[in-house]
N, C-alpha and C positions, 0 to 999 in steps of 0.2 A: 792322486799321488803326485808328489813333486818329481821333477827330473833331476834332482840333486844326486850326485854320485857320492856314495859313502865309501870311504877307504878304511878298512879295518885291518890293522896289522896283527901279527901274532901276539904282541904284548897286550894290545887293547882287548883282543879276544879273550885272553886269559884273565884279564881283570873284570870282565863282564860276569854278571850273575847268570844263572841258567835261564831265568825269566827274560833278561835282556837279550840273551842269545836267541831264544825262541822267537821273540818279537822281531829281531833283526832278520832271521831266516824267513819269517812270515812276510814281512814287508818286502824283502827281496823277491820272494816268489810272486807276490802280488804285482810288483813292478815289472817283472819279466813277463807275466801274463798280459799285462796291458801293452807292453811293447810288441809282443808277438801278435796280438790282435791288430795293432796298428799296421804291422808289416803285412799281415794277411789282407787287410782291407786295401792297402796301397797296391798290392799285387793285382787286384781286380781292376782298379783304376788304371794302372799301367797297361794291362791287357786291353782294356777298352780303348785307350789312346792309340795303341798299336793297330788295333782293328780299324778304327776310323781313319788313321793316317794312311793305312794301306789302301783303303777304299778311295780316299781323296787322291793319293798318289797315282793309283791305277787309272782313275778317271782323267787326271791331268795328263798322264802319259798317253792315253788313248786319244785325247783331244789334240795334244801336241803332234802326235804322229799323223793324224788326219789333216791338220792344218799345214804341217810342214811338207806334205806331199809324199811322205814315206809309206803311207798305207795303200798307195795305188799300185 
C-alpha cells in the first residue's frame, strides 16, 4: 500500500458509487492495519534501545564513580 493520503470531502463522497465507497473503506482499513503493525514493531525496537542504553549508562556511571574516587 502506498503512503499517499486520500482526502475525501462530503461532495466527493456523495458522488461515489457504493462500490467505490466500499473499496475506499477497505483500503483505508488495510492502510491503518499496516500503520498499527509498524507502530507495534517500533515499540519493541524502542524498548530494546532503552534497555541497552540503561545497561551501558549504568556501567559507565559505575566505572566513572570508581575512577573518580567517589566509590571509596
